[in-house]
N, C-alpha and C positions, 0 to 999 in steps of 0.2 A: 334754343327754343324752349319757352316755358312749356311745363307739362300740359297746362290748359290750352296751349295752342295746337297740340297734336290733334285734337278732335276736329277743329275746323280744316286743318291740313289734310287729315285723312279723308274728310269728306270731298275735299277738292280732288284729291287723287283718285278716289273712287268715281267721282263724277267724270273725271277725264278718261279713266279706263273704259266706262260704259258708254261715253259718247264716242270714244275710238271704236268700240266694237260695233256701235250702231252705224257709224259712218262707213265702216268696212263693209257691213251687211248691205248698206244701201248703194254705195257707189262702186264697191268691188263686186256687188251682187251676191245674194245668198245662193249658194250652189243648189241647183235642182229644186226649186220650190214647188210645192204641189200646186196643181192647176186643175181647173174643173174639166172633166172629161166631156168631150163633144161626141155623144152618142149619135149613131145614125137615127134618122127620124123613124125608121121603121122598127127599130129595136124596142121591145116591150118586156115588161115584167111578166113572168109566168109563175103559176102556183098549181098545186094539185086540185083536183076537183072537189075535194071535202077537206074540212079542217083537220090538221095534223100537226105534230111537233117535227116530224121528219118526212121527207119524201124523196123519191129517186126519179130521175129524168134521163132519157136516152135520145140520142139523135143518131140516125144511121145514114150513111151516104157511100157512094162507090167512086173510087179513083180509077180512071182508065189506065193510068201509068203512075210513076213516081210523083211525089210532090216536091215542087221547087220551093215552096214555103207554105207554112200554114200556121195560124195564130188564133188566139181566143182571148178576149178580155171579160172578166167576170166581176160582177157585184152581186154578192150573195147575202140575203137577210135570213140567218146571220152567219152561219158556217157553211163551208162547202168542202167536198173532197172531189177532185177531177180525175177521171179515168179516161185513158185512151187505149182502146182495144184490150180492156181488161187489166191494164197496168196503171197503178196510181202515180200520177206525175205532179200533182200539186194539191196543197191542203192548207186550210185555215180552220183551226179548231178551237178557238178560244172560248167558245160559249159554254163549254163544259167546265171551264175554270174562270169564273166571273172576275177573279182578282187580276187577271191579265188585262193589259191595256188594249187600245185600239190595234186591231190586226196583231195581237200578241202571240197568236198561234199560227201565223203564216209561215209556211215552209218555202218561201220563195225568196232568194237573196235579193237585197237592195230594193224592196218594194214597200218599205215602210214610208211614213210621211215626212220624215226628216233624217238627217245624218247622225243623230244622237245615238250612242251605243246604249243598248238597254242594260239595265242593272241585272247582274247575275243573281236573281232571287228565285226561291222555290216555294212561293206562297201558294196556298191551296184555297179550297172553298171555305174561307173563315170570315167573309165579309158580306154584309147585307147590302150589296151593290148590284144594280142592273148591269147586265153585260153591255159592252160598247157596241155601238151601231157599226159593225164591221162593213156593212155594205157601202159605207161612205168612202171606203177605200178600194178602188178597182185594181184588180190583179191582172197582169198581162202574162200569158203563157204561150211559149213556142211549142208547136205541135209537130214540127217538120220531121224530126228524127223518129217520131212515134207512129207515123203513118206508113201504110203500105198498099200496094196495088190491090184493087178489089174492094171488098167490103170493109168498112171501118165504123167504129162506134165511139161517139163521145158520150160519156156518162158522167152525171153529177149526182152526188148525195148532199141534200140540203137540210140543215137542222137549225132549230131556233127554240128559245125558252118559252115562246108563246105558239098558239096553234094558228099562225099565219105566216110561215115561211115563204119566201119567194126568191126568185133569181133572175137576173138579166145577163145574157151573154151575147157578145157580138164577135164575129170572126169570119175568116175566109181561108179556104184552101186553094193554092194555085198548082194545078197539075203541071207536070212538064210538058205534056202533049198540048198541042194548040187547041185547047178547049176552054170554055167559059170557066171562070172561077166558081168554086162551090161555096155557097153561102151557109154559114152556121148560125146565123143570128135568131135568137128567140123572138117569136112573134110573126115571123115570115116563113119559117121552115118548120118541118114536122118534128116536133119534140113530143115525146110520149112520157107519161108519168104513172107512177105507182106509190101508194102509201106503204108498201111492203117490199122488202129485199128478197124477191123470189129467187128460187133455185129450181132448175129443171135437169134432172139427172146429173147432179153435181156440177152443172154449168151455172155459174152465178149471174146475177142480173147485169153486171157491167161487162160481161164477156161478148165477144163478136157473135159466138154461136147461139146466144140466148134468144129464144123466139119471144118477141114483144108484141106480137099481133093483139094479144088481149089487153094490153095497157091502154089507158085512156089518153086522148089528146090533152095536151097541157091547157090549162085555163089561162086564157089571156086576160091580164088585169088592166094595164095601162101603159102608155108611153112613159119614159123616164123624165119626170118633172123635177125630181130631187137632185141636188148637187152631189155627184161622186167625184172623187179626187184621185189623181195619180201624179207621179213625178216622171212618168215615162211618156214618150211619144209613140203615137200609132205608127209612125214611119219606121221605127226600129224593127218592127216585125212585118208590117205590110208592104214596105218598099222592097222590090226585087233586088237581090244581091248583084251588084256590078263588079267589074274588074276581072283581071286575069291572074293566075299565079305567075309571079315574076321572080327572076334571080339574075345573077351576074357571074363573071368569072371569079371563082373563089382564089383567095391567097393561098399560100403554102400551108397555112394552118387551118384552112377550111372556112375562112371568114369572108363574108360578103357585106358591102355597105351600099344601101339603096337610099335614094333621095327623090322626092316628088314635090311639086309646087302646087299650092292650093290658093287660088285667087279669091278673095273675099271683097265684094263690092261695098259701097258705103251704105247700102240698104241696111236698116236696123234689123237685127236678127234676135230670135228669142232663145233658140237652142241650136247647138251643133254637135253632131255625133259622128263617131267613126266605128266601123266594124272591121275586124281583121283577124287573120289567122296566119300561123307560120308553121314551118317544119324546121325543127332544129332549136337552138337557143337563141333568143332574140330580145332586143330592147328597142322601144319606141320613143322617139323624141319629137316634139312639136315646137317649132321656133326655138330650139335649144333647150327646152324644158323636158326632162324625162317624164313621160306619160306612164310607163311601167315597164319592167322586164320580166321575162318568163323563162322558166326551165325548158328542158327539152320537150317539145310537142311533136305530135305526128300529123298536125294539120286537121284534126277533127274538131277542134274547140274554136268556135267563133266568139271573139271577145266583142262586147258592146260597151262603149264608153261615151260620156258626154265630155266635150272638149270646149265648151262655150268660152270660158274664161281664158283659154290658152290662145285663142285666135285674135287677130287684129285686121283691120282693113288693109287690102292690098295683098302682096304675096306673103304666103305662110309656107314655111318649109317643114315637110314631114320627113324624118330621117329614121333609117331602120339599120340596126347593127345585127347581122345574122351569123351564127357559127354552128359548126358541127358539134355534137357531144364531145366532151373532153377526152374520153376513151378513144373515140374514132380519130380525133386530132392527133393524139399521141401515136397512134398506129399509122398515121399517114393515109388513112382510108376515109374519104369523105362520103363514100356510097352507102349511107345508112338508110336511105329510103329507096322506095321501088323506082323512083325516077332519077336516082343518083344525084340529088342536089338538096341544098337547103334553100327554100324559097318562101314567098310571102304573098298575101292577098289582103287588099284593103279597099273598102269603099266608104265614103262619108258625105255628109251634106250639112248645110245650115238651113234653118227654116224660120219662118216668121211665127208670131203667136197664133196664127190661124193654120199652122202646119203646112204652109206653102213653101216649096223648095226654092231657096234663093240661089244657091251655088252647090256644086258637088265636086267630088274627086273620086278617082278610082285608079287602082294599080293597072297601069297600061304602058304602052310604048313610049310615053312621054317622060317616063321616069328615067333616072340615071343610076348607073352602078359604078362601085369603086372596089378595086381588089387591094388597095393599100390606103392607110389613113392619110388624109390631107388635113392640114390645120383648119379649123372652122368649117369643115366640110358640111357639118349639120346646120350651118347657118347660111349655106348657099355658096361657099367658096369652092372653086374647081368645076371643071366641065364634066369629067366622068365619061362613062361609055354608055351605050344603048343597052337597056336591060334585054334579057331573053325572056320571051313569053312562054310559059309552060302549059297554057291551056285554061279552059274555063273550070271553075270549081264544081264539084258534085254537091249541090246545095243540101240534098236530103241526108247527107252523112254529118252535117255539122250538128254539134250540141251548142246552142245559143244561151249565153249568159250575160245579163246586164251586170256590170261591175262598178257602177256608181259614177261619180264625177272625178275626172282625172285632175282636176284642180285640188281637190282634197287628198289625192293620193301623194301629191308632191308636198309632203310635210314641210320641209325647210322653207320653200317659197311661200306657202300658206302662212306659216308662223311668222316669218320675216315680214310680210305685208301687214298682217294683224298687229305685230309689235310696232310698226311704224305708225299705223293709225292710232293705236293706243297712246304712244308717245306724244303724238300730235295732239291727242284729245286732252292729255294731262297739261301740256304746255298752254293750250288755249284756255283751259279751265283756270289755271294759275293766273294767266293774264287777265282774263275777264273778271275773275273774283278780285284781283287787285284793283282794276278799273272801277268795279262797282263800290269798293271800299273807299276809293278817292271820291267818287261821285257823291257818296253819303258823307263826306267831309271828315273821315277818320284818317287823319295824316299824322297822328302822334308817333306811330312806329309801323314798320312794314307788317309786323305780326297782327296788329289790330286791324290794319287795312284789309289783310287777307281774311282775317276772321269774320269781319263784317260782310265781305263779299261771299264767303262760304255760308254764312247764315241766310243771306238772300236767296242763294242757290239751293239750299236745303230741301224745301218741298219738291222741286224738280228732281234732285238727287234721290230722294225717297221714292218718287215715281218710277224712276229708272231701276232702282234696286228692287222694287216690287215686281216690275215687269220681268226682270232677269230671273228672279226667284220663281214666278209663275211659268215662265218658259221652261225652266228646268223641271219643275214640278210636273208640268202637263206634257213633257216630251214623250211620254208613253200613253198618254190619255187622249180620249176623243177631243176634249177641249183644246188640245195642242194644235188642232187643225186651224184654229184662229191665228195662232203665231206662225204658221207655216205658210200662210197665203203671201203671194208676191208683194201685195201693198201694205203688209202689216207693219213693216219697219218704218214706212213713211208715216202711218198713223201714230206710231210711238213717238216719232220726232215731233209731230204736230202736237201731240199731247204734252210732251215736255215743254215745247215752246210756249203753249197755252198756259201751263202751270207757272212757268217762270214769269210771264207777263202779268199774270193775276198776282203774284207775289209782289212783283215790283210795283204794280198799280196800288195794291192795299197798303204797302209800306209808305208810299209817297202820299197817299191820302191822308194818312195819319200823321205825316211828317211835315215837310216843308211846303208841299204843294196843296195842303188842306184849304188854303185861302184863296187859290186861283179859281177862276171860272172853270166849273166841271165840264162845260161843253167842249172847251178847247182840249181838256185832258182826254176826253173820249175820242175826240177826232184824232189826236196825236197817236194814241195807242191803236186805234182802228187802223190807221195807215200802216203802222209797224206790222200789225197782225196780217193784213192783207198782203203786203209785200213779201214778208218772210214766208208766209204759207203758200203763197203763189209760187215762189221758187221751188219750195219743196214738192208741191203737188204738180209741178210741170206746167204751170200757167193756168190752172183751172181757178180762175178768179171767182166764178160763181160759188164754188165749194168754199173757198176761202172767205168770201163775204159772209157766207152763212155761219162759218166758224167764228168769224169776228163778232158777229151779232150775238151769238151765244155767249162769248167771252164776256162782252160788255154787260149783257143782261146778268150773267152769273156773277160778275163782279159787284154789281149793285146788291145783289142778294147776299153775297159774302160780306160786304161791308155791314149790312144790317144784322146779318146772322152771326158775326164773329163774336160779338159780345154776348149774344145768347148762348153760344156754344161755351164760352168761357164762364159764364154764370152756371151753366148746366154742370160742368165738371167741378165747380165749387160747391154747389148745393147738393149734388148727388151722394157723396160720402155721408152727409148729415142725414139725408133721407133713408139711406140704407142702414144706417146704425140704429134706426127706430124699428118699429114693427114691420116696415115695409120690405125688409130683407126676407122675412118669413113668407110673405105674400108672394114675392117673386120666386123664392125657392119652391114654394108649393106649386106655382104655375110651371116652372121648369121641370119639376119632377112629375107633374101631370103629363107634360109633353112626352118625357121619357117613358113613362108608363104606357101611354097610348101607343107609342111606336113600338114598344116591345110586345104589347098584348094584341095588336091588330093582326087579324088573319094568321093566327098560329098554325093553322092546318094547311097553309098554302104550300109551304116547302116540305118535300118528303123528308123522312127520317134518314140520317146518314148512318154509316156502319157503327160509329162510336155511340150514337144515341141508342141504337137498338141493343148494344152491349149493355149500357146501363140499365135500360128499361127491362131487359131479360133478367139481369141480376136483381133488381128490385122485386120483380114478380116472383123470383126464387125466394126471397125473404118472406113475401106474403105466403107462399106455399109451405115453406119448411122452417122459416125462422132464421135461415142462413143464406148468404148470397151465392146460391148454387144455380148455375146456368142450366139450360135445357139439356146439355150434354152430361150433366152430372159433375162437371168440373167446378171447383170453387172459384168465385171472382172476388178477391178481398181488396182490390184496389179501392181507395176512397171510401172506407167503411162509414165514416160520418155521413157522406153524402148519400150512400146507398140506403142506409137505414132511414135517414131523413126523408128520402124519396118514397121509400115503401110506406112509411107512416102517412106521408101526404096522400098517397094514392089510396090508402085504407080509409082516409077521412073524406076525401072528395070524389073518389071513384077512380077505377083503373082505366086510363086512356092516355093516348100520346099527347093530346091537347093539355090535359090536366098536368102531365108530367112536365111539359114545357112551361106551364104557368108557374110552376115552382121557381124556375129560373127567372121568369119575369119578375116575380117578387123580389129575389135576391139582387137582380139587376137594378130594380128601382131602389132598393135599400142601399146599394153601392153608391148611388148618386148622393144620398144623404150623407153617407159616412164620408165621401170625398169632399162634399161641401164643408163639413165640420173640420176635417183635416186641413183643407186649403185655407180656410179662414184663420185657423191657428197658425199655419205655416207662414202665410203672407202678411197676415195682420190687416187684410183689406177685404171688406165684404164683397165689393163689386167684382174683384178679381175671382174670388171664390165662386160667386154666382156664374161668372163667365166661364170658368173652367167646367162647372157643373153642366152648364148648357151645351158646351162643346162635346162633352162626354155622352150627354143625353142623346145626341143625334149622331154619334160616331158610328160608322158602319161596322167596325170590329166589335165594339161594345154591344151594338144591337144584335149582332149574329149570336154571340154566346149568352146573351139575356134571353134567348129564344131556343136554347139548345138543351137537350136532355143529357147534360154532362156536368161534371163537377167544377168546371172552370170558373163559372160565375160565382158559385159559393166560395171557391178558393180565393178569387179576387176580393170579394167583399170581406172575408175574414183577414186576408193579408193587409188590406188597407186599415182595418180596425186594429190589427197588431201594430202597424207602423204608427197610427195616431196614439194608441195607448203607450207604446214605447216612448214616443216624444213627450207625452204628459208625465210619465213616470220616471223616466231615466235622463231625460235631457232638461225638462222644466222642473223635475223633482216635486210634482204637484201632490204627491200622497200615495199611500199604499193601496187605495182603492183602484187607482189606475194600474198598479203593478198587478193586482189580481185579475183585472180585465185583460191585461197583456198576456199573462200566463194561460188564461182560459182560451183566449182567441188564438194564441200561438198553437196550443195543443190541438184545438179543432183544425187549424190550418194544416198541421202536419198530418192529422187523420183524414184530411180531405183528399190530398194527393202527395205521394211520397216525394216528388221532386221538389216540394216546397222546402225540404231541408237546405236547399241552396240559399235561402235567406238568412240562415243562422249566422254565417260569418259576418255579415253586415251588422247584425245585432250585437255580436261580440265586440266588433271594432267600435261601435257606438257607445257600448256600455263602458269599455275601458277608457275611452277619451273623455266622455261627458260626465259619467258618474264617479266623481272623485271628490273627496276621499270615500272609499268604500270600507266600512267597518264590518267585518265578517260576523262577529258575535251579536252586534246590535241589529244587524239587518239579516238575520238568519232566514227570514221568510223568503228572501230572494233566492238563497241557495236551495230551500225546500222547493220552491216553485220550479226551479231549473231542473232539479232531480226528478220531480214528478213528471214534468212535461217530457223530459228525455226518456224516462223509463216507459211511459205509455207509448211513445213513438217507437222505441227499440222493440218493445213487445210486439207492436203492429208489424214492424218489418219482419221480425222473426217468424210470425204467424203467416205472413205473406210468402215468405220464402219456402215454408213448409207446404202450404196449401195451394198457392197460386202458381209459383214458377214451375215450369214443366221440364222434363228432361231435355238434353241438348237436341234431341230430335225435333223439338218445336222451333228451333231457329234454322230458317231455311237458307240464309246466305251469310251466317256468321255463327261462330261458336263462342261469342263473347257475351257477357252479362249486359242487362239493360242498364244499369247504373254502374258506371265504371269509368275510370280516366280513359278518354278518347281524345287523341291528338290529331285526328284527320278531319279535314274540312273545317277547320276552326273559325273560318270567317263566314260560313253559311249562315249561322243563326244571327250573327250581327247584321248581315245583309238582309235577311228577312224581316228582322225587327226594325232596323233603322231606316230602311227603304220601304218595305211594305208593298201593298197592292198598287201597281203602277205609280209608284213613288209618293203614296199617300202620306208616309211618315217623314218624308225627306225635309220638309220645312220645320216639322217639330225637331228632328235631329239637329238641324243647323242652330236653331234657338237654343237647344239643350246644351250643346257644346260651347257655344258662345256664352251661355250662362255660366257654365263650369269655369270659364276663364275669368268671367266678371266676378263671381263669387270668391274666387281666389284672390283676385286683386283687391276687392273690398273687404276681404278677410271675413266673409259671412259664413262661418264654420258650419252652421246648422244646415243651410241649404247646400253647401259644398258636400256635407256628409250624405245627404239624401240623393244628391247627384251620384256620388260614388256607389251608393247602395244600388242604384239601377245598373251601373256598369259592372259591378261585382256579380250581381244576379245573372246578367246575361253572359258573362264570361264564365261563371262556374257551371251554368247549365250547358254551355257550349262544349266544355272539355269533360263533362261528367255524363251527359246524357247520350244515349245511342242514337235515338230519333231526334234531329234538330228541327223540330217544327216550332214555328213562332208561338204556338198556343202554350208552350211550356214556360214562356216569361209573360204570358197575358196578365198574371197576377200583379206585376208592378207597372203595367201600362198606364194606369191613371196617375201614378207618381211621375212617370216620364212626361206625360202630357202637361201635368201641373207645373213641373219645373220649367218646361219648354215655353209655356204661355206666360208664366211669371217672369221669366228671363226676358222675353221680348217687351213685355209691358214695363217692367222695371227699367230696363235699358233705355227704352223710348222716352220714358218719363224723365229720368235723371239727365240723359243727354240733351233731350229736348229743352229742358230748363236752362242748361248751360248756353245752348245756342240762342235761346230766347232772350236771355240776359245781354247777349252781345248786341241785340238790335233795341235794347232798352224797352222790351216788351211791345215793340210796334206790331209784331205778328205772333200769334199764339202758336209757336212752333211745337210746344209740348202737346197741344191738342192735336196738331197735324200728325206728329210722330205716333201718338196713341192710336189715332184713327187708322194710320197706315198699318200698324202692327195687328190691330183688330180685324181690319178687312182682309189682310192676307190669311190669317188664321181661318176665318170663316169661309172664304173662297176655297181654301184647300179642301174642304169637306165634300164638295160637290153634292149639296142637299138634294137637288133634282134627281140626281142618279140614285140616291138612297130611297127616295119616295117611289121612283119607277120600279124598284126591286120588289115591291109588294105585288106586282102584276106579273111577275115572271117566275117560271120554274128554275130555281137555282140548282137544286139537287136533282139528280137523276130520278125519273118517276118510276121507281122500282115498286112502289105500292100497287100501282096499276097492274103490274105483271103478277104479283103474289095474289092479289084479289081475283084476277082471272084464273089463276090456278086453283084457288079455293073453290071455285064454282065449277070448274071443268075437269080437274084432275080425278081420274078414276082410281079404284083401290090399288090395283097392281102397277100403276104408273110410277115411273122412276123420275127424279128431278136432279139435274146437275146444275150447280151454280158456283160462280167465283166469289159470292158474297154470303156466306152461312149466317152471319149475324142478322142480316136482313130476312133471310128466309125463315129463321127459327121463330121470330116474333110474329110473322104472318101465318106460316104454315104449321108452326109447332114442332117441325122437324126438316131434315134435309137428308137425301140419300148419298149424294157424292159431292164433295167439295173440289171444284177444279181450281187447283192452286198453281199460281205462277211463282215468280221470285219477289223478293222485297218485303217479306214478312219477318218479324222477330218474335211474335208470340201468338201464332195463329193455330198451331197444331200440337197434338199431344199423343204421347204413346200410351195407349189403353188397352189392356187385355189382348196384346198381340196385334193390334191394329193401329194404324196411324189415322187419327181422326182430328177434326177441327175442334176447337175448345168452345164453340158456341152451340152448334147443333149436334155435334157428335157424328158428323157425316164422314164417311170414308174419303180419305184424301186421294186425288187422282193427279198424277203428275206428267203423264206422257200419253201419246195417241194410242199406244198399244193397249194400255188400261181402258181407254175410252171405247175402243172397238170391242173389248171383251164385255163391256157393260151392254152394248147393243146386241151382241150375240145371244145374251140370255134374257133380254128384255122385249116385251111386246110394244111398249110405247115409252118414249123417253122425252121429257121436257127439258129443253136446253135454254137456260138463262145466261145471257151475255151482257156485259156491262162495259160501255166504251172506255171508261177510265181504267179498266183492268187490262186493256190491249197491250199496254207497253210491258206488262209483266210476262208476256209469252213471246215465243219466237213467232215471226211472221207466218211460217208454214203451219204452226200449231193453230194460231188464231184463225187463219184462212180456212183450214180444215173444219173447225168448229162452226164457222159461219156458213159453210156449205152443206151442213147436215140437215136433213129434213126440210119442213117448209115453215115459213114465217107465220106467226100468229099475232104478235104485237111488235111494232117498231115505234117506240116512243122516244121522248127525250132522254138521250143518253143510255138507253137500255133496250133490250130486245128479247123476245121470247120465241122459240121455235119448237116445233113438234116433230119428233122422228118416229116413223113407223116402218115396219119391214118393207113395205112396197116401195119406199123411198130409196132403198139401197144405200150403200156407203160409197163415199168418194174413193179415188184411187189412193191407196196406202202410200204414206211417206215412208221411205226406207229408214230404218233405224240404224244410224251410224255410231251407236254406242255413246260413250261419255254421259250416261244417264243412269243415275242410282235408283230410279223408279221410286217405290214407296220405301226407301231406306232398307 
């Protein structure tokens, strides 16, 4: 096969694979698609009585006896924590980290909106993105095992980045006693709310014993009009558990085989579920297919699985293989449980799309048992014996877990069916492409025939590729709900059919059918569209007639507009080469500036911002970057002194400090444009890259942040551009001077920037040849000066900044040193990003690397390798693997990714277009595809929504309150000294957990934090000693620091004193002697205290 034929053949194979996957999803059915939740008519949203970022809700009820079942489904706007009788049992807390996707913080297994595994990334609040609307995903929670006779309390903590949080909950508790079910639904039952997490004599607000008589009634908002979604059925939790424990006569090795028949009528079903438990080791099979196998269990775990795809109309065989544990079998003793047997419990049902039960099954006397294996027993062969009934289950002892779709758990069968569909798709695509080629009269060779057919199918193939990319991109994002709907795959197939017909129609209008009567052509294709789409849509002719009308109308517009598009792509470069490029650049830069400068005071300062601001104020006070604690902060001296100078000129305020980053972020756009234009040679691509970075949420975040990262990025890109001009293009010594100055400032802005040096060395050795040492001594001098300045800065930092080893709380290693642990973390963070925001860039980037290698484009290949080297070296050299440490090369990464996508689309589109003798402008279609994918990837609406939301925790509100209400002798404890020092000017005690590498300092016999000089507190005994000698103690708690403490310690701190402020992600409590202290937690040792 000729090399030029590989492209059409690859397109055909790709199309076949994608069509096979689409057919598999449609006719094999997507496992467990999300469906709209049918809330009870009486269920309503509730909220607090006054605006707040966080509120607490309680509902109290009484059980006359044990509960046979109890459940709750919740949609919270936006985060929730669910407590039952004081115990936390479910949680969704992604709002404190807006980089997480839809329900990214949910702590309930198998309650996501698809079966895609989430990327293992550790992104933090580094993106100007609004939080996902997590209320769109309804969570189901089983309450049964947490309830008890007598008084019970369901408690909810709701939190949102805006002052309008709300929640809706629906649920029922079924007592064992013959009494009416207990309703838990908001809107019809008594839910009480408070804006503060109150404590009464160390009894917390979510505890059973807490008196809530003073709490207000919840504010009723409205019934649920919005669509919320779930993949679970209400019947999984609401349907009473049926069936008996059953067993049979065991074999000599303690094995029992059980079999039951489940009859399924011809009635169409939507879902089928089974719930089962066992005592012993067991495996479950349905119609000969393994559902799952389980290790030794004691019968307290109730497994919930969907089995829709494993059922068929008629008789279905459920088979179970039970065995005693291996140790008991070897000893010849099967009596490992109290009833002396291995036994089994099951119930199941099939339901319609309206949750109506069609058929059911339960473990009862109709089941058969075997004490020896019979061939094909799991398929219904053999009579067996009557099972032994062991009694009804004790339902309140079960722990219920939904474990997903059994069809997906059977990987061999799933992959085998998928492979068959994809093979069939490839065969069909090949045959159809060949037929299309013959229809176009290309019979010279089979390669030409296939190539022409592939060209006609290219727009449809690009459409399916785009959908596949977006499906993967949005698999963790709120937009992914569109692809998780049951009918989404049908719409995708209709879209592909429509695009194919449009392509075919356009090609024929400009080819042999151009002289035929147009009306007959419209009629012919209208019939094809209606017939094909009617089959796909299940006979909905009205819908398909509408689609056909749109297609015909669109075709007429496309025929007229195709030449205009072609003319536009022809004229555009000429226009942009003139002064128009600067007008467009000014417009794009203005957009970028506006997005960076708008509402700078909306988001609270984070810890790092306060660190830089405190150091800059130290320069204004003393001339040196000395923090309030008296400790030098010498990281990023160029930025710190620049910030201090800026604040001296324009005034000392947080907004002014952020505005300096706005200016550097705007300047970065200009430098990126100049570099992109030089690197790509195309003005419009450079403008497009600049536009993407102007609205990029990661770029926007650090362009509004009081930290050196934006300055570092701008200087890094300036260094890359000047290196390109001076050592690759060899444009003169002026650019060499610019390079050494910009590189020196880069190294002085952050020490981690030294990781870019190996790339420069490699580039210099490869491109700058021959190098004449004596004639080009300026390069040597520039290198020596740059490295000397940097080494001096490092040495000074080592002396003045780095603290003794006591400052490292969980490691005795240096900050910059070879580290070979978790080497994939930074790659995952950088290449995947916030809910997969970078994944499309990553794909295009690595495809571009291969393409540049194939085309021998050494310059672009070098810059691609530069990005990879940078990420790799930071990964193995830096202690803290945060994505911000490779932020400096991010524009280069995006530039290469976008250029790769556009260049490949152009070059390969031209090749395909020539196969059709330019009948269809495939190049323009491919370019449009690449551009649309890149733009959609950004989620611009979510970026704009972020300006109306609190993204960082609202700690400023806490410290402003302390400024106005703190008395002279009061003591303040906080886990965030860098925030406290900027607002209060000092901090008394630093409540330190784990996870710090440069937080504390040994100073004059005391362990203090390096920001405020506060005394470090590491255990509860130290906390109690503070209370013993203080009259009033203010306790600041920040939600994101909870994970750094043991649960007992954090709960102890939460129960001290009374709440004053409960805001977004942060709380303030006041302790006074009359509040008393909670019960002390025994000290079990293993605590070094304050070293």
